[in-house]
N, C-alpha and C positions, 0 to 999 in steps of 0.2 A: 504494500500500500504506500503510495507516494503522496506527499502534500502538494497541492497546486497553489503556486504563488503567481501574482500578476506584477509585471514591471510597472513603473510609474506611467509609461507611455500607454500601456494596455489599459490601465485604470482610467486614465483621462479619456480614452476613446469610449469606454463603456459609460462614463458619466454623460457623454454628449448625445448618445443615441436614445431612441424610443424605448420605453420601459419594457414592452413586450419582446422586442428584439434582444434587449439586454438579458432578460430572463432566459430566453432560448439559448443564447451564446453561453451564458454562465452554466446552464445545466449541461451543455455539451462539454464544456471545459472541465467540469467536475468528473466526467467519465475518465479523463486522462489520469486521475489519481488511482483508479482501479486498474486501468490498462494504459500505461504510459505511451506505448507505441501500438495503437490499434491498426487494423488492416487497412483502414481508409486514410491513414496518415502517410506522408511521403518524406523520405530523407532528402534534405536540400543541400547542406554543406557542413563543414566543420569550422568552428571559430574558437580559438584558444583551447583546443583539445575537446571541446563539447560538440556533440552532434546537434544540428539544428533540423527540426522537422516542421512540416507544414500540415495543418489540420484544417479540413474544409468544413465550413458551417454555412450551408446555402451559398449565397454569393459572397460571403465573407471568408477570410482566411486568418488563421492564427499561426504565428511562428513561435516555436517553443524549443527549449532545451531540456533534456532529461539528465539530471544529476543523480546518478545511482548511488554514489557514496553518501550523499545527504538525504537520499530517498525523497527527491523533490523534482517537480516539473515546474519550470519557470516559463511563463507565457511572456514573451518579449514584445510582441506586437500583434495587434488585431486591426484589420482594415479590409476594404473591398479589394477584390482580386487585382485590378489594374494598379493600385497604389501600394500594395503590401510589399512588393519587392524593391521599391525605391528606398534608398537609404535616407 
């Protein structure tokens, strides 16, 4: 069982969106605590030794890192598909 944490950027994004959409995204992200790398996630790249994955939630994407030593999933960014990969 992993803990799911949100970065400041991900938290800001969730504060700005509609409440119904926020609830839907949060409930999907909680699933990552049970299964950190579900079959519908995709490995994107490595950053400082951490693997970065993409998780699809409708037309939105969440980028996250799995930190196995700390038993933690860190959601680094959430946004719509065209904008998610821009730095």
